[in-house]
GULOMI-149656 format. One record per residue (C-alpha): x, y, z. Coordinates in nm, 4 decimals, always signed. Example, Ala and Ser with C-alpha at 12.3 -4.5 7.8 and 13.67 -1.06 7.14 Angstrom:
<nodes>
<node px="+1.2300" py="-0.4500" pz="+0.7800"/>
<node px="+1.3670" py="-0.1060" pz="+0.7140"/>
</nodes>
This chain:
<nodes>
<node px="-0.4260" py="-1.0963" pz="-0.2046"/>
<node px="-0.1278" py="-1.0613" pz="-0.4387"/>
<node px="-0.2341" py="-0.7045" pz="-0.5244"/>
<node px="-0.2638" py="-0.6126" pz="-0.1547"/>
<node px="+0.0713" py="-0.7779" pz="-0.0900"/>
<node px="+0.2312" py="-0.5556" pz="-0.3560"/>
<node px="+0.0993" py="-0.2460" pz="-0.1776"/>
<node px="+0.2314" py="-0.3667" pz="+0.1575"/>
<node px="+0.5728" py="-0.4553" pz="+0.0122"/>
<node px="+0.6108" py="-0.1143" pz="-0.1564"/>
<node px="+0.5158" py="+0.0643" pz="+0.1664"/>
<node px="+0.7498" py="-0.1427" pz="+0.3838"/>
<node px="+1.0295" py="-0.1091" pz="+0.1285"/>
<node px="+0.9987" py="+0.2684" pz="+0.1517"/>
<node px="+1.0174" py="+0.2529" pz="+0.5329"/>
<node px="+1.3256" py="+0.0282" pz="+0.5225"/>
<node px="+1.5035" py="+0.2369" pz="+0.2606"/>
<node px="+1.4444" py="+0.5541" pz="+0.4610"/>
<node px="+1.5671" py="+0.3852" pz="+0.7786"/>
<node px="+1.8702" py="+0.1886" pz="+0.6590"/>
<node px="+1.9698" py="+0.2745" pz="+0.2999"/>
<node px="+2.0334" py="+0.6494" pz="+0.3294"/>
<node px="+1.8516" py="+0.7460" pz="+0.0079"/>
<node px="+1.9745" py="+1.0539" pz="-0.1819"/>
<node px="+1.8453" py="+1.3943" pz="-0.0795"/>
<node px="+1.5423" py="+1.4995" pz="-0.2798"/>
<node px="+1.4240" py="+1.1469" pz="-0.3580"/>
<node px="+1.0768" py="+1.2048" pz="-0.2111"/>
<node px="+1.0097" py="+1.5309" pz="-0.4025"/>
<node px="+1.1439" py="+1.3634" pz="-0.7164"/>
<node px="+0.9150" py="+1.0606" pz="-0.6852"/>
<node px="+0.6174" py="+1.2786" pz="-0.5958"/>
<node px="+0.6881" py="+1.5006" pz="-0.8977"/>
<node px="+0.6690" py="+1.1995" pz="-1.1287"/>
<node px="+0.3527" py="+1.0664" pz="-0.9629"/>
<node px="+0.1717" py="+1.4027" pz="-0.9689"/>
<node px="+0.2877" py="+1.5308" pz="-1.3087"/>
<node px="+0.3214" py="+1.2116" pz="-1.5154"/>
<node px="+0.1703" py="+0.8948" pz="-1.3650"/>
<node px="-0.1476" py="+1.0498" pz="-1.2231"/>
<node px="-0.2349" py="+1.2537" pz="-1.5359"/>
<node px="-0.1658" py="+0.9485" pz="-1.7552"/>
<node px="-0.3954" py="+0.7347" pz="-1.5396"/>
<node px="-0.6697" py="+0.9982" pz="-1.5509"/>
<node px="-0.6332" py="+1.0385" pz="-1.9287"/>
<node px="-0.6628" py="+0.6627" pz="-1.9725"/>
<node px="-0.9592" py="+0.5993" pz="-1.7413"/>
<node px="-1.1865" py="+0.9041" pz="-1.7645"/>
<node px="-1.2761" py="+0.8649" pz="-2.1373"/>
<node px="-1.4087" py="+0.5173" pz="-2.0485"/>
<node px="-1.6375" py="+0.6360" pz="-1.7666"/>
<node px="-2.0031" py="+0.5643" pz="-1.8370"/>
<node px="-2.2368" py="+0.8247" pz="-1.6942"/>
<node px="-2.4254" py="+0.6960" pz="-1.3912"/>
<node px="-2.6720" py="+0.9142" pz="-1.1982"/>
<node px="-2.5246" py="+0.7704" pz="-0.8775"/>
<node px="-2.1795" py="+0.9221" pz="-0.9380"/>
<node px="-2.2789" py="+1.2271" pz="-0.7316"/>
<node px="-2.2345" py="+1.0089" pz="-0.4239"/>
<node px="-1.8598" py="+0.9736" pz="-0.4859"/>
<node px="-1.8199" py="+1.3507" pz="-0.4629"/>
<node px="-2.0697" py="+1.3894" pz="-0.1786"/>
<node px="-1.8764" py="+1.1501" pz="+0.0481"/>
<node px="-1.5698" py="+1.3724" pz="+0.0235"/>
<node px="-1.7759" py="+1.6787" pz="+0.1211"/>
<node px="-1.9499" py="+1.4968" pz="+0.4071"/>
<node px="-1.6153" py="+1.3835" pz="+0.5472"/>
<node px="-1.4542" py="+1.7281" pz="+0.5311"/>
<node px="-1.7363" py="+1.9543" pz="+0.6434"/>
<node px="-1.8503" py="+1.6980" pz="+0.9003"/>
<node px="-1.5140" py="+1.6981" pz="+1.0762"/>
<node px="-1.4986" py="+2.0784" pz="+1.0597"/>
<node px="-1.8386" py="+2.0997" pz="+1.2295"/>
<node px="-1.7544" py="+1.8388" pz="+1.4965"/>
<node px="-1.4092" py="+1.9625" pz="+1.5952"/>
<node px="-1.4980" py="+2.3260" pz="+1.5386"/>
<node px="-1.7579" py="+2.2855" pz="+1.8150"/>
<node px="-1.5796" py="+2.0353" pz="+2.0416"/>
<node px="-1.2229" py="+2.1646" pz="+2.0114"/>
<node px="-1.2634" py="+2.4818" pz="+2.2177"/>
<node px="-1.4522" py="+2.2854" pz="+2.4870"/>
<node px="-1.1648" py="+2.0378" pz="+2.5072"/>
<node px="-0.9129" py="+2.3176" pz="+2.5411"/>
<node px="-0.7510" py="+2.2587" pz="+2.2019"/>
<node px="-0.5616" py="+2.5411" pz="+2.0354"/>
<node px="-0.6739" py="+2.6851" pz="+1.7020"/>
<node px="-0.3662" py="+2.5243" pz="+1.5444"/>
<node px="-0.4686" py="+2.1816" pz="+1.6723"/>
<node px="-0.8268" py="+2.2208" pz="+1.5532"/>
<node px="-0.7109" py="+2.3361" pz="+1.2107"/>
<node px="-0.4690" py="+2.0437" pz="+1.1812"/>
<node px="-0.7414" py="+1.7932" pz="+1.2733"/>
<node px="-0.9852" py="+1.9389" pz="+1.0206"/>
<node px="-0.7272" py="+1.9151" pz="+0.7432"/>
<node px="-0.5790" py="+1.5697" pz="+0.8016"/>
<node px="-0.9035" py="+1.4052" pz="+0.9190"/>
<node px="-1.1245" py="+1.5750" pz="+0.6617"/>
<node px="-0.9128" py="+1.5004" pz="+0.3550"/>
<node px="-0.8229" py="+1.1426" pz="+0.2633"/>
<node px="-0.5316" py="+0.9968" pz="+0.0715"/>
<node px="-0.7693" py="+0.9104" pz="-0.2108"/>
<node px="-0.4991" py="+0.9036" pz="-0.4791"/>
<node px="-0.1626" py="+0.7775" pz="-0.3474"/>
<node px="-0.3331" py="+0.5083" pz="-0.1372"/>
<node px="-0.6908" py="+0.5183" pz="-0.2638"/>
<node px="-0.6078" py="+0.4289" pz="-0.6241"/>
<node px="-0.3859" py="+0.1279" pz="-0.5427"/>
<node px="-0.6223" py="-0.0072" pz="-0.2770"/>
<node px="-0.9364" py="+0.0310" pz="-0.4890"/>
<node px="-0.7631" py="-0.1319" pz="-0.7848"/>
<node px="-0.6425" py="-0.4180" pz="-0.5652"/>
<node px="-0.9894" py="-0.4752" pz="-0.4206"/>
<node px="-1.2114" py="-0.3977" pz="-0.7229"/>
<node px="-0.9992" py="-0.3943" pz="-1.0370"/>
<node px="-1.0084" py="-0.1321" pz="-1.3108"/>
<node px="-1.3749" py="-0.0486" pz="-1.2553"/>
<node px="-1.3099" py="+0.0310" pz="-0.8905"/>
<node px="-1.0037" py="+0.2360" pz="-0.9854"/>
<node px="-1.2069" py="+0.4414" pz="-1.2325"/>
<node px="-1.4633" py="+0.5294" pz="-0.9652"/>
<node px="-1.1813" py="+0.6114" pz="-0.7229"/>
<node px="-1.0468" py="+0.8640" pz="-0.9758"/>
<node px="-1.3885" py="+1.0333" pz="-0.9938"/>
<node px="-1.4067" py="+1.0630" pz="-0.6128"/>
<node px="-1.0531" py="+1.2005" pz="-0.5941"/>
<node px="-1.0475" py="+1.4424" pz="-0.8866"/>
<node px="-1.4014" py="+1.5798" pz="-0.8565"/>
<node px="-1.4301" py="+1.5530" pz="-0.4784"/>
<node px="-1.1161" py="+1.5416" pz="-0.2684"/>
<node px="-0.8680" py="+1.7438" pz="-0.4739"/>
<node px="-1.0958" py="+2.0474" pz="-0.5285"/>
<node px="-1.1685" py="+2.0411" pz="-0.1541"/>
<node px="-0.7963" py="+2.0451" pz="-0.0729"/>
<node px="-0.7292" py="+2.3340" pz="-0.3086"/>
<node px="-1.0289" py="+2.5415" pz="-0.1966"/>
<node px="-1.1833" py="+2.4622" pz="+0.1422"/>
<node px="-0.8585" py="+2.3099" pz="+0.2688"/>
<node px="-0.6608" py="+2.6264" pz="+0.1957"/>
<node px="-0.9431" py="+2.8336" pz="+0.3444"/>
<node px="-0.9410" py="+2.6326" pz="+0.6702"/>
<node px="-0.5620" py="+2.6551" pz="+0.6923"/>
<node px="-0.5773" py="+3.0316" pz="+0.6433"/>
<node px="-0.8563" py="+3.0847" pz="+0.8970"/>
<node px="-0.6946" py="+2.8835" pz="+1.1766"/>
<node px="-0.3528" py="+3.0332" pz="+1.1046"/>
<node px="-0.4949" py="+3.3856" pz="+1.1179"/>
<node px="-0.4336" py="+3.4617" pz="+0.7519"/>
<node px="-0.6620" py="+3.5892" pz="+0.4760"/>
<node px="-0.7493" py="+3.3352" pz="+0.2010"/>
<node px="-0.6537" py="+3.4408" pz="-0.1523"/>
<node px="-0.9361" py="+3.3390" pz="-0.3934"/>
<node px="-0.7204" py="+3.3978" pz="-0.7015"/>
<node px="-0.4517" py="+3.1625" pz="-0.5747"/>
<node px="-0.7107" py="+2.8955" pz="-0.4941"/>
<node px="-0.8677" py="+2.9097" pz="-0.8414"/>
<node px="-0.5262" py="+2.9040" pz="-1.0097"/>
<node px="-0.4184" py="+2.6006" pz="-0.8033"/>
<node px="-0.7244" py="+2.4057" pz="-0.9157"/>
<node px="-0.7177" py="+2.5032" pz="-1.2827"/>
<node px="-0.3447" py="+2.4370" pz="-1.3300"/>
<node px="-0.3202" py="+2.1068" pz="-1.1407"/>
<node px="-0.2016" py="+1.8490" pz="-1.3999"/>
<node px="-0.4534" py="+1.5785" pz="-1.3086"/>
<node px="-0.7431" py="+1.8269" pz="-1.3162"/>
<node px="-0.6379" py="+1.9453" pz="-1.6624"/>
<node px="-0.6177" py="+1.5791" pz="-1.7656"/>
<node px="-0.9655" py="+1.5233" pz="-1.6239"/>
<node px="-1.1119" py="+1.7951" pz="-1.8449"/>
<node px="-0.9262" py="+1.6617" pz="-2.1500"/>
<node px="-1.0369" py="+1.3070" pz="-2.0679"/>
<node px="-1.4034" py="+1.4091" pz="-2.0512"/>
<node px="-1.3785" py="+1.5778" pz="-2.3905"/>
<node px="-1.1957" py="+1.2800" pz="-2.5450"/>
<node px="-1.4569" py="+1.0438" pz="-2.4021"/>
<node px="-1.7361" py="+1.2426" pz="-2.5665"/>
<node px="-1.5451" py="+1.2223" pz="-2.8964"/>
<node px="-1.5135" py="+0.8442" pz="-2.8829"/>
<node px="-1.1945" py="+0.7798" pz="-2.6835"/>
<node px="-0.8243" py="+0.7577" pz="-2.7596"/>
<node px="-0.6760" py="+0.5679" pz="-3.0550"/>
<node px="-0.5564" py="+0.2222" pz="-2.9475"/>
<node px="-0.1897" py="+0.3140" pz="-2.9952"/>
<node px="-0.2054" py="+0.6124" pz="-2.7621"/>
<node px="-0.4072" py="+0.4218" pz="-2.5043"/>
<node px="-0.1345" py="+0.1555" pz="-2.4936"/>
<node px="+0.1171" py="+0.4289" pz="-2.4024"/>
<node px="-0.0969" py="+0.5766" pz="-2.1239"/>
<node px="-0.1535" py="+0.2397" pz="-1.9516"/>
<node px="+0.2100" py="+0.1635" pz="-1.8527"/>
<node px="+0.2727" py="+0.5265" pz="-1.7553"/>
<node px="-0.0277" py="+0.5200" pz="-1.5252"/>
<node px="+0.0769" py="+0.1817" pz="-1.3863"/>
<node px="+0.3867" py="+0.3412" pz="-1.2298"/>
<node px="+0.1632" py="+0.5285" pz="-0.9838"/>
<node px="+0.0905" py="+0.2343" pz="-0.7515"/>
<node px="+0.4442" py="+0.1192" pz="-0.6594"/>
<node px="+0.5957" py="+0.4678" pz="-0.6581"/>
<node px="+0.3139" py="+0.6280" pz="-0.4556"/>
<node px="+0.3268" py="+0.3641" pz="-0.1811"/>
<node px="+0.7082" py="+0.3678" pz="-0.1805"/>
<node px="+0.6953" py="+0.7458" pz="-0.1332"/>
<node px="+0.4485" py="+0.7102" pz="+0.1546"/>
<node px="+0.6862" py="+0.4616" pz="+0.3183"/>
<node px="+0.9825" py="+0.6968" pz="+0.2778"/>
<node px="+0.7912" py="+0.9680" pz="+0.4636"/>
<node px="+0.6615" py="+0.7470" pz="+0.7440"/>
<node px="+0.7315" py="+0.8805" pz="+1.0935"/>
<node px="+0.5827" py="+0.7557" pz="+1.4168"/>
<node px="+0.6172" py="+0.9757" pz="+1.7222"/>
<node px="+0.3122" py="+0.9617" pz="+1.9482"/>
<node px="+0.3361" py="+1.1908" pz="+2.2498"/>
<node px="+0.1037" py="+1.1447" pz="+2.5484"/>
<node px="-0.0388" py="+1.4925" pz="+2.4972"/>
<node px="-0.1415" py="+1.3914" pz="+2.1431"/>
<node px="-0.3160" py="+1.0636" pz="+2.2255"/>
<node px="-0.6638" py="+1.2098" pz="+2.2750"/>
<node px="-0.6547" py="+1.4212" pz="+1.9594"/>
<node px="-0.5120" py="+1.1360" pz="+1.7511"/>
<node px="-0.7803" py="+0.8955" pz="+1.8760"/>
<node px="-1.0591" py="+1.1454" pz="+1.8134"/>
<node px="-0.9306" py="+1.2365" pz="+1.4688"/>
<node px="-0.8800" py="+0.8826" pz="+1.3449"/>
<node px="-1.2058" py="+0.7756" pz="+1.5059"/>
<node px="-1.3769" py="+1.0212" pz="+1.2726"/>
<node px="-1.1653" py="+0.9521" pz="+0.9633"/>
<node px="-1.1552" py="+0.5725" pz="+0.9738"/>
<node px="-1.4913" py="+0.4931" pz="+1.1358"/>
<node px="-1.7532" py="+0.7654" pz="+1.1889"/>
<node px="-1.7180" py="+0.9442" pz="+0.8536"/>
<node px="-1.7541" py="+0.6265" pz="+0.6415"/>
<node px="-2.0487" py="+0.5109" pz="+0.8559"/>
<node px="-2.2191" py="+0.8476" pz="+0.8036"/>
<node px="-2.1531" py="+0.8270" pz="+0.4295"/>
<node px="-2.2907" py="+0.4722" pz="+0.4227"/>
<node px="-2.6083" py="+0.5884" pz="+0.5945"/>
<node px="-2.6496" py="+0.8768" pz="+0.3475"/>
<node px="-2.5913" py="+0.6422" pz="+0.0549"/>
<node px="-2.8438" py="+0.3870" pz="+0.1785"/>
<node px="-3.1078" py="+0.6538" pz="+0.2405"/>
<node px="-3.0475" py="+0.7994" pz="-0.1076"/>
<node px="-3.0800" py="+0.4593" pz="-0.2746"/>
<node px="-2.7175" py="+0.4362" pz="-0.3874"/>
<node px="-2.6025" py="+0.0783" pz="-0.4323"/>
<node px="-2.3442" py="-0.1495" pz="-0.5880"/>
<node px="-1.9833" py="-0.0568" pz="-0.6517"/>
<node px="-2.0518" py="+0.3183" pz="-0.6405"/>
<node px="-2.1696" py="+0.2853" pz="-0.2791"/>
<node px="-1.8716" py="+0.0689" pz="-0.1859"/>
<node px="-1.6060" py="+0.2923" pz="-0.3444"/>
<node px="-1.7645" py="+0.6077" pz="-0.2045"/>
<node px="-1.7636" py="+0.4703" pz="+0.1512"/>
<node px="-1.4108" py="+0.3265" pz="+0.1241"/>
<node px="-1.2688" py="+0.6497" pz="-0.0176"/>
<node px="-1.4296" py="+0.8339" pz="+0.2741"/>
<node px="-1.2529" py="+0.5871" pz="+0.5065"/>
<node px="-0.9132" py="+0.6304" pz="+0.3407"/>
<node px="-0.6039" py="+0.7257" pz="+0.5424"/>
<node px="-0.5309" py="+1.0974" pz="+0.5965"/>
<node px="-0.3938" py="+1.2858" pz="+0.2962"/>
<node px="-0.0195" py="+1.3555" pz="+0.2764"/>
<node px="-0.0809" py="+1.6930" pz="+0.1107"/>
<node px="-0.3132" py="+1.7917" pz="+0.3974"/>
<node px="-0.0341" py="+1.7253" pz="+0.6488"/>
<node px="+0.2049" py="+1.9289" pz="+0.4313"/>
<node px="-0.0503" py="+2.2123" pz="+0.4233"/>
<node px="-0.0826" py="+2.1988" pz="+0.8041"/>
<node px="+0.2957" py="+2.2200" pz="+0.8315"/>
<node px="+0.3110" py="+2.5103" pz="+0.5835"/>
<node px="+0.0608" py="+2.7086" pz="+0.7937"/>
<node px="+0.2157" py="+2.5972" pz="+1.1264"/>
<node px="-0.0992" py="+2.4157" pz="+1.2418"/>
<node px="+0.0357" py="+2.1674" pz="+1.4995"/>
<node px="+0.2664" py="+1.9919" pz="+1.2457"/>
<node px="+0.3680" py="+1.7219" pz="+1.4957"/>
<node px="+0.0071" py="+1.6139" pz="+1.5489"/>
<node px="-0.0705" py="+1.6274" pz="+1.1759"/>
<node px="+0.2215" py="+1.4000" pz="+1.0886"/>
<node px="+0.1448" py="+1.1584" pz="+1.3715"/>
<node px="-0.2156" py="+1.1204" pz="+1.2541"/>
<node px="-0.0910" py="+1.0749" pz="+0.8973"/>
<node px="+0.1493" py="+0.7945" pz="+0.9917"/>
<node px="-0.0798" py="+0.6093" pz="+1.2330"/>
<node px="-0.3766" py="+0.6428" pz="+0.9982"/>
<node px="-0.1764" py="+0.5113" pz="+0.7034"/>
<node px="-0.0819" py="+0.1941" pz="+0.8896"/>
<node px="-0.4296" py="+0.1370" pz="+1.0344"/>
<node px="-0.6004" py="+0.1887" pz="+0.6983"/>
<node px="-0.4117" py="-0.1053" pz="+0.5488"/>
<node px="-0.6282" py="-0.3176" pz="+0.7795"/>
<node px="-0.9457" py="-0.1101" pz="+0.8081"/>
<node px="-1.0006" py="-0.0635" pz="+0.4324"/>
<node px="-0.9984" py="-0.4379" pz="+0.3476"/>
<node px="-1.2073" py="-0.5024" pz="+0.6601"/>
<node px="-1.4579" py="-0.2352" pz="+0.5611"/>
<node px="-1.4700" py="-0.3778" pz="+0.2093"/>
<node px="-1.5500" py="-0.7213" pz="+0.3526"/>
<node px="-1.8197" py="-0.5811" pz="+0.5825"/>
<node px="-1.9833" py="-0.4051" pz="+0.2868"/>
<node px="-2.0230" py="-0.7462" pz="+0.1306"/>
<node px="-1.7860" py="-0.6830" pz="-0.1599"/>
</nodes>
């Protein structure tokens, strides 16, 4: 409970600072820069060398693919029948297909399942969700915005992302026996800055403006992201014989709130930015209740 309380306090503090304290311009990009380029790579470098190979780890990646391509199939078919614009469909696919598996996923999984849960959350994020954002996410944004995807740009984005580079280094270091104790003790506190700063940043960016014309799309999108997608992933996991903490983390990461970067991508490609940000904000708040509830229902 104390770990969950820390997450809630950091999120609320960000909301209050943005509302009443008039933070300096550029504070959000500055915090995000530190999280993405320092804290996240340090956390990956610390945890990945300690990962023990488990044949069930495929499920962590599969849940991310099921969530993304499932929502694309559903809304790609239903959207035109509901009279939604291509921009609205593209926005829904992005923000309801990609979860906030790092900024919120890491802190929540660590709070609920400790370091072992955090390690599995990193696998789901770095091998599943991030490559999807940088490849299929950019492709969806381009298609629904009427642009042509640039394969070279997509590959470069993946290969130069700091946490992905750290992932590759971490795998190599793990095969060589791990980091020296002195270096590991440096990576731990650097990685520990991710939780408070990431949630504080989410709070700073929180905006809630729900228009009547958005209610149906918001309900449908979050119904998929927070309920249907994790239930589908749970069914796949059960049928495939996946069990234990891998099953739990895979399902919970699939149920995570919409990804901030997906909403930014929707805004960059002018795919109904208002709807994307509304789903992001509402989903973030709801997930603070639905993730612990889902964890309890999974028997963890």
